[in-house]
Backbone bond lengths (Angstrom), bond angles and torsions (degrees), N, CA, C in turn:
res aa  C-N    CA-C-N  psi(-1)  N-CA   C-N-CA  omega(-1)  CA-C   N-CA-C  phi
1 X - - - 1.446 - - 1.533 110.39 -
2 X 1.327 116.65 -39.23 1.458 119.92 -179.70 1.523 111.01 -64.93
3 X 1.315 117.15 -37.50 1.460 121.10 -179.11 1.523 110.35 -61.49
4 X 1.312 116.43 -36.77 1.464 120.90 -179.96 1.535 109.98 -63.49
5 X 1.317 116.95 -32.47 1.462 120.66 -179.71 1.533 111.81 -84.22
6 X 1.339 116.34 -45.78 1.460 120.58 -173.28 1.527 113.36 -73.95
7 X 1.305 118.90 -32.89 1.456 120.98 -178.67 1.530 112.24 -63.79
8 X 1.323 120.23 -48.14 1.471 118.68 176.59 1.543 112.67 -65.44
9 X 1.334 116.56 -35.32 1.471 119.25 178.00 1.521 110.66 -63.57
10 X 1.321 117.16 -43.10 1.457 120.65 178.88 1.526 111.11 -64.49
11 X 1.304 116.87 -38.79 1.464 120.54 178.71 1.528 110.87 -65.96
12 X 1.314 117.66 -40.77 1.462 120.77 178.72 1.526 111.52 -66.85
13 X 1.323 117.20 -42.77 1.460 120.14 -179.16 1.525 111.88 -67.94
14 X 1.315 117.20 -37.69 1.462 119.12 -179.46 1.524 111.88 -71.65
15 X 1.318 117.25 -23.94 1.464 119.10 178.63 1.526 111.64 -75.55
16 X 1.328 118.03 -15.13 1.459 121.37 -179.57 1.533 112.57 -83.60
17 X 1.300 117.47 -15.24 1.463 119.44 -177.52 1.515 110.33 -87.40
18 X 1.331 115.32 143.05 1.452 121.47 177.33 1.523 108.22 -125.14
19 X 1.310 116.95 146.82 1.458 119.84 178.34 1.524 111.24 -79.06
20 X 1.317 117.50 -30.62 1.464 121.46 177.02 1.514 108.45 -128.39
21 X 1.303 115.74 166.83 1.456 120.33 178.11 1.528 109.24 -65.91
22 X 1.330 116.78 156.51 1.469 119.32 -177.29 1.528 113.57 -60.83
23 X 1.326 118.20 -26.97 1.454 120.37 -178.51 1.520 112.32 -87.03
24 X 1.316 118.25 0.61 1.453 121.40 174.60 1.516 114.80 97.06
25 X 1.321 118.72 -14.58 1.467 121.02 179.56 1.532 109.18 -81.05
26 X 1.308 117.37 146.45 1.463 118.72 178.33 1.520 110.89 -67.89
27 X 1.321 115.57 158.01 1.458 120.42 -179.63 1.519 110.80 -59.71
28 X 1.325 116.69 136.75 1.448 121.99 178.01 1.509 114.29 86.03
29 X 1.318 118.38 0.44 1.464 121.14 -177.86 1.528 111.12 -63.09
30 X 1.313 117.58 -40.82 1.467 120.05 -177.96 1.525 110.78 -66.53
31 X 1.326 116.91 -36.48 1.468 120.08 178.88 1.525 110.12 -67.89
32 X 1.326 117.12 -44.16 1.471 119.81 178.94 1.526 111.11 -64.53
33 X 1.328 117.68 -36.89 1.462 121.00 178.37 1.526 110.60 -67.19
34 X 1.336 117.24 -39.29 1.452 120.50 178.85 1.530 110.84 -65.71
35 X 1.312 117.38 -42.45 1.461 120.62 178.69 1.524 111.37 -65.39
36 X 1.316 117.50 -38.55 1.465 121.18 178.93 1.526 110.94 -67.34
37 X 1.335 117.38 -32.25 1.463 120.63 -179.58 1.526 111.65 -70.70
38 X 1.325 118.28 -18.15 1.454 121.48 -178.31 1.521 112.88 -88.19
39 X 1.309 118.03 -3.44 1.461 121.15 -179.77 1.524 108.44 -74.85
40 X 1.323 116.68 127.48 1.458 121.61 -176.30 1.525 111.64 -65.72
41 X 1.329 116.84 -52.31 1.459 121.56 -179.04 1.524 108.15 -139.74
42 X 1.328 118.62 98.05 1.457 120.46 -176.61 1.531 112.87 -64.25
43 X 1.328 118.29 -21.87 1.454 120.88 -178.62 1.522 113.80 -89.11
44 X 1.325 117.21 -1.39 1.465 120.23 -178.06 1.526 109.88 -73.31
45 X 1.325 117.17 145.12 1.463 119.13 177.22 1.528 110.74 -67.74
46 X 1.306 116.00 146.56 1.461 120.84 -179.19 1.521 109.86 -65.06
47 X 1.319 116.10 137.20 1.446 121.22 177.01 1.510 114.47 84.14
48 X 1.326 119.45 0.38 1.460 121.71 179.09 1.525 108.92 -71.37
49 X 1.325 118.80 143.40 1.464 119.91 179.28 1.526 111.51 -67.69
50 X 1.292 115.44 140.95 1.455 121.58 -179.04 1.523 107.47 -117.52
51 X 1.314 117.83 124.96 1.457 122.49 179.49 1.518 108.90 -115.74
52 X 1.308 116.38 83.51 1.447 121.65 179.66 1.522 107.31 -129.95
53 X 1.308 117.73 133.65 1.453 120.92 176.30 1.513 111.86 111.20
54 X 1.317 115.71 -158.78 1.455 122.75 -176.88 1.518 110.98 -98.79
55 X 1.325 114.73 158.17 1.461 118.10 170.15 1.529 107.30 -77.62
56 X 1.300 116.92 166.99 1.457 121.33 -174.10 1.517 113.93 -60.77
57 X 1.336 117.23 -40.94 1.461 120.68 -177.75 1.528 111.05 -65.19
58 X 1.319 117.33 -44.23 1.467 120.86 179.61 1.521 111.14 -67.60
59 X 1.313 116.74 -38.45 1.457 120.12 178.89 1.524 110.65 -65.43
60 X 1.322 117.58 -39.07 1.464 120.99 179.16 1.524 110.49 -65.45
61 X 1.333 118.06 -41.13 1.467 120.97 177.83 1.527 110.77 -65.00
62 X 1.326 116.98 -41.87 1.465 120.28 179.32 1.523 110.72 -64.00
63 X 1.322 116.63 -40.98 1.468 120.22 179.82 1.523 110.47 -67.73
64 X 1.322 117.67 -39.67 1.466 120.69 178.60 1.526 110.47 -63.71
65 X 1.324 117.20 -41.74 1.466 120.51 178.18 1.530 110.46 -65.10
66 X 1.310 116.42 -37.59 1.466 120.98 178.19 1.527 110.45 -64.52
67 X 1.323 117.09 -46.38 1.467 121.13 179.06 1.527 110.54 -64.49
68 X 1.315 117.61 -39.68 1.457 121.63 -178.60 1.525 110.89 -65.63
69 X 1.322 117.52 -31.53 1.460 120.59 -178.31 1.523 112.39 -63.71
70 X 1.324 117.87 -22.86 1.457 120.42 178.61 1.524 111.34 -80.75
71 X 1.317 118.07 -20.96 1.451 121.23 179.43 1.510 112.65 -82.47
72 X 1.298 118.08 -21.06 1.459 122.52 -178.15 1.520 109.47 -100.51
73 X 1.318 115.26 96.27 1.464 119.31 179.70 1.517 108.08 -94.18
74 X 1.287 116.62 98.89 1.461 121.78 178.61 1.516 107.88 -101.03
75 X 1.310 114.26 126.94 1.454 119.66 179.33 1.521 107.46 -94.68
76 X 1.294 116.31 120.11 1.458 121.21 179.56 1.519 109.89 -79.12
77 X 1.304 115.64 149.80 1.460 120.21 177.15 1.521 108.55 -67.55
78 X 1.321 117.10 143.37 1.466 118.76 179.67 1.530 110.62 -64.72
79 X 1.272 115.66 148.23 1.466 121.05 179.04 1.504 109.46 -69.49
80 X 1.326 116.79 142.38 1.478 118.19 179.76 1.522 110.60 -67.77
81 X 1.306 114.55 147.53 1.464 120.24 179.54 1.519 108.72 -69.06
82 X 1.325 117.38 141.27 1.463 119.30 178.37 1.525 110.86 -66.66
83 X 1.303 114.99 140.68 1.459 119.93 179.15 1.519 109.87 -79.15
84 X 1.295 114.88 136.63 1.463 119.59 178.27 1.526 108.12 -107.26
85 X 1.279 116.22 133.19 1.472 121.47 178.30 1.510 108.19 -116.41
86 X 1.318 114.70 138.03 1.469 119.29 -179.92 1.476 110.85 -120.82
């Protein structure tokens, strides 16, 4: 009796598995493509120094200004309603 139940269940479950993604790309292809797109210079030698961005002092000032902007809640005056002419 159990075989009658388990055999169709096994057949249904095995039909749901695919060896490749439905679009034909292998599993994980989108993740590898996303990681490759984040590389700044793929032709650069490994371990070469990279100088991109701000120096520490400028970054600290920018971050402080960003944090300070949340403490200053300024309410702007509402915009005037457009005039309608007939």
